[in-house]
Structures are given as C-alpha cells and as structure tokens.
C-alpha positions in Angstrom: -69.9 -188.5 166.1 -73.5 -189.2 165.1 -74.2 -192.3 163.1 -77.2 -193.3 161.0 -78.7 -196.7 160.9 -76.9 -198.9 158.3 -79.3 -200.6 155.9 -78.4 -203.8 154.1 -77.5 -202.5 150.6 -73.9 -201.3 149.9 -72.9 -201.5 153.6 -69.2 -200.5 153.0 -70.3 -197.6 150.8 -72.6 -196.3 153.6 -69.9 -196.6 156.2 -67.5 -194.8 154.0 -70.0 -192.0 153.4 -70.7 -191.5 157.1 -67.0 -191.5 157.9 -66.3 -189.1 155.0 -69.1 -186.8 156.3 -67.5 -186.9 159.8 -64.2 -185.8 158.3 -65.7 -183.0 156.3 -67.8 -181.8 159.3 -64.6 -181.6 161.3 -65.4 -184.4 163.7 -62.1 -186.0 162.7 -59.3 -183.5 162.1 -56.3 -183.9 159.8 -53.8 -186.3 161.5 -56.5 -187.9 163.7 -56.5 -191.7 164.0 -59.9 -193.3 163.2 -61.4 -195.9 165.5 -60.0 -199.4 165.0 -61.8 -201.8 162.6 -63.2 -203.7 165.6 -64.5 -200.5 167.1 -66.1 -199.4 163.9 -67.6 -202.8 163.3 -69.2 -202.7 166.7 -70.4 -199.2 166.3 -72.1 -199.9 163.0 -73.1 -203.5 163.8 -71.3 -204.8 160.7 -68.5 -207.2 160.0 -64.8 -206.2 159.9 -64.5 -206.9 156.2 -67.2 -204.4 155.5 -65.4 -201.8 157.6 -62.1 -202.7 155.9 -63.7 -202.1 152.5 -65.1 -198.8 153.6 -61.6 -197.7 154.7 -60.3 -198.7 151.3 -62.9 -196.5 149.7 -61.7 -193.5 151.8 -58.1 -194.3 151.0 -58.9 -194.3 147.3 -60.4 -190.8 147.8 -57.1 -189.7 149.5 -58.9 -189.0 152.8 -57.4 -191.8 154.9 -54.0 -193.4 155.0 -53.0 -196.6 156.8 -49.8 -196.7 158.9 -48.2 -199.9 160.1 -46.6 -200.5 163.5 -47.5 -200.2 167.2 -48.7 -196.7 166.7 -50.3 -197.5 163.4 -53.9 -197.3 162.2 -56.0 -195.4 159.7 -55.3 -191.7 159.9 -57.1 -188.7 158.3 -54.9 -187.0 155.8 -55.1 -183.8 153.7 -55.1 -184.6 150.0 -53.1 -182.5 147.7 -54.5 -180.6 144.8 -53.0 -183.1 142.5 -54.6 -186.0 144.3 -58.1 -184.4 144.4 -58.0 -183.4 140.8 -56.6 -186.7 139.6 -60.1 -188.2 139.5 -61.2 -185.3 137.3 -58.2 -185.9 135.0 -59.1 -189.6 134.6 -62.7 -188.8 133.9 -61.7 -186.2 131.2 -59.4 -188.7 129.6 -62.1 -191.2 129.5 -64.6 -188.8 128.0 -62.2 -187.8 125.2 -61.4 -191.4 124.5 -65.1 -192.2 124.2 -65.6 -189.3 121.8 -67.8 -187.3 124.2 -65.3 -184.4 124.0 -63.8 -183.1 120.8 -60.4 -181.6 120.2 -62.1 -178.4 119.0 -63.9 -178.1 122.3 -60.7 -178.9 124.2 -58.8 -176.2 122.4 -61.6 -173.6 122.9 -61.7 -174.5 126.6 -58.0 -174.1 126.8 -58.3 -170.7 125.1 -60.7 -169.4 127.7 -59.2 -171.0 130.8 -55.5 -170.6 130.1 -56.0 -167.1 128.9 -57.6 -166.2 132.2 -54.7 -167.9 134.1 -52.1 -166.0 132.1 -53.7 -162.6 132.9 -53.6 -163.6 136.6 -50.0 -164.8 136.2 -48.9 -161.4 134.9 -49.8 -159.9 138.3 -48.3 -162.6 140.5 -45.4 -164.2 138.6 -42.1 -164.3 140.5 -38.5 -165.3 139.9 -39.1 -168.9 141.1 -42.1 -169.2 138.7 -40.1 -168.0 135.8 -37.3 -170.4 136.6 -39.7 -173.4 136.5 -41.1 -172.2 133.2 -37.6 -171.7 131.7 -36.6 -175.2 132.9 -39.6 -176.8 131.2 -38.8 -174.9 128.0 -35.1 -175.8 128.1 -36.2 -179.5 128.4 -38.3 -179.1 125.2 -35.3 -177.7 123.4 -33.2 -180.8 124.0 -33.1 -182.5 120.5 -32.3 -185.9 122.1 -35.6 -186.4 124.0 -38.3 -188.7 122.8 -41.8 -187.5 121.6 -43.2 -188.7 125.0 -40.6 -186.8 126.9 -41.3 -183.7 124.7 -45.0 -184.0 125.6 -44.1 -184.3 129.3 -42.1 -181.1 129.1 -45.0 -179.5 127.3 -47.3 -180.4 130.2 -44.6 -179.1 132.7 -44.4 -175.8 130.8 -48.2 -175.2 131.0 -48.3 -176.4 134.6 -45.6 -173.9 135.5 -47.6 -171.1 133.8 -50.6 -171.9 136.0 -48.5 -172.1 139.1 -47.4 -168.5 138.3 -51.0 -167.4 139.1 -50.2 -168.1 142.8 -53.8 -169.2 143.2 -54.5 -172.6 144.7 -58.0 -172.8 143.4 -56.9 -172.1 139.8 -54.2 -174.8 140.1 -56.9 -177.3 141.2 -59.3 -176.4 138.4 -56.6 -176.3 135.8 -55.1 -179.7 136.7 -57.6 -181.5 134.6 -56.9 -179.2 131.6 -53.2 -179.6 132.0 -52.8 -183.3 133.0 -55.5 -184.8 130.8 -56.5 -182.5 127.9 -53.1 -181.3 126.9 -51.7 -184.8 126.5 -54.7 -185.8 124.5 -54.2 -182.8 122.2 -50.5 -183.8 121.8 -51.4 -187.4 121.1 -53.6 -186.3 118.1 -51.2 -183.7 116.6 -47.8 -185.2 117.4 -47.4 -186.7 113.9 -47.9 -183.4 112.1 -46.6 -180.7 114.5 -43.1 -179.4 114.4 -41.2 -179.3 117.7 -39.5 -176.1 116.6 -42.8 -174.4 116.1 -44.0 -175.3 119.6 -40.8 -174.2 121.1 -41.0 -170.8 119.3 -44.6 -170.3 120.4 -43.7 -171.2 124.0 -40.8 -168.7 123.8 -43.1 -165.9 122.8 -45.4 -166.7 125.8 -42.5 -166.7 128.2 -41.1 -163.5 126.8 -44.4 -161.6 127.1 -44.9 -163.0 130.6 -41.4 -161.6 131.5 -42.4 -158.2 130.1 -45.8 -158.3 132.0 -47.6 -157.5 128.8 -51.1 -159.1 129.3 -52.5 -158.2 125.9 -49.5 -159.6 124.0 -49.6 -162.7 126.2 -53.2 -163.3 125.1 -52.1 -163.0 121.5 -49.2 -165.4 122.1 -51.5 -168.0 123.7 -54.0 -167.6 120.9 -51.3 -168.2 118.3 -50.3 -171.5 120.0 -53.8 -172.8 120.2 -54.6 -171.7 116.6 -51.5 -173.6 115.5 -52.7 -176.8 117.4 -56.1 -176.5 115.9 -54.6 -176.2 112.4 -52.5 -179.2 113.0 -55.5 -181.2 114.3 -57.4 -180.4 111.1 -54.3 -181.5 109.1 -54.1 -184.8 111.0 -57.8 -185.4 110.6 -57.5 -184.8 106.8 -54.7 -187.3 106.6 -56.7 -190.0 108.4 -59.8 -189.4 106.2 
C-alpha cells in the first residue's frame, strides 16, 4: 500500500481517505483486517487518537467494522445497497425540509423513475416478488393500523415494486426515492388523502403487473401520482 505524506490539517480525514482509496483500489479485500491502530499510527507518523477517528469515519461510511475479542480488529466489509444509499436518503430528506425540493418536483421525479422501474419489472417479476407486493398491500388494508404504519406499508409496497426489476443498480438508485421522498409526500398529504383511494390505486398497479401489461401499468402509476398531486394541492389550499 502506497501512502502519501500527511499534512497537518484534517489528519484523521486524510488517513481515512487514504485507507478508503486502498480499499477501493483492492489493496484491502472484503474481509481483510486492517493494520492495528499502533501500526497505522507508526506508518503515518500520527497519534493513535487520529487513527481511531479515521477508522470511525470509515465505519460511518459502512466500509469498516470493528470486531472485539482475540481475533478482533477493524475489518473491511461490503456495504449493502441500503447502507450506501442511506446517506442519499438523509440528504434528500434534508433538502425537502429546507424547501430546496418541492412536492411537485418529487412527484414528477417519481413519475419518470418509477415508471421506468415498472416497465423493467414487467419483464422480470417472479412469484416471490408478487408475494412481497401482496404482503405490503395486505398490510395497508388492515383498518387497525396507524397512519404511520400505513405509510410504512406504502413504502414497503413501492420498495417491493422496485425489487421486482431484479436490477441491483435500480434498487440502489431508487432507495432515495422510496425511503425519503415517498414518506415526505405522505407526510404532506396524509390529512387529506383517503386510505381506500390509495389501496384501490395500488390494487390496480398490482393487477396490471400480474397481467404483464406495461402500458396499463404506466397508466395506473400515473393515476396514483395524479391523485397525490391533487391531494397536495388540496392540503396547500387548506393551509393558505
């Protein structure tokens, strides 16, 4: 592993960046144990606390995980799609909260992105995918669940639709849309939307996916998003 000279500013950040580059370049493989804190401190000519802080940075990026015990240490791990995309989800939520992203933009983005995913899902959906979609929809149909639980089931429904694409990259890209933007949309329209309407629209989507009818599936998704946009405008008018 080739190291660069560490300058004084942001020592822990520089160490973390060099270790991260070594991982990305393949100098450390998934499952490898990194050198000890003492070894890294000697290698970089810095203190152990600086190394420890650098390792914490890598752990926050889901690239390194600490294990205790005689065979413990800091090991390179492979982050999941959910872990990698989690930071994107948090950033999107922050942008929406600050008003940098509007609900209209979110719904239009969902129209483009989810429409593409559904067309892909038609070609790849299997029995297990349909089972997961049906389970999420059945959860929504339970009249005893809270609004929060209903929204969680809504997210699970759309997550299952994306999983049906059988495309890991789409799952990663869509994680932000599903885990951040859908809950934000729900939060705004929850006081004016009707659960029965959402369930009915979701049933149409599921039915067209079962039939493998891509054109009708596009229409069903458009109907859902048009409904949400209408409810957002209604909620905005009530607050005005």
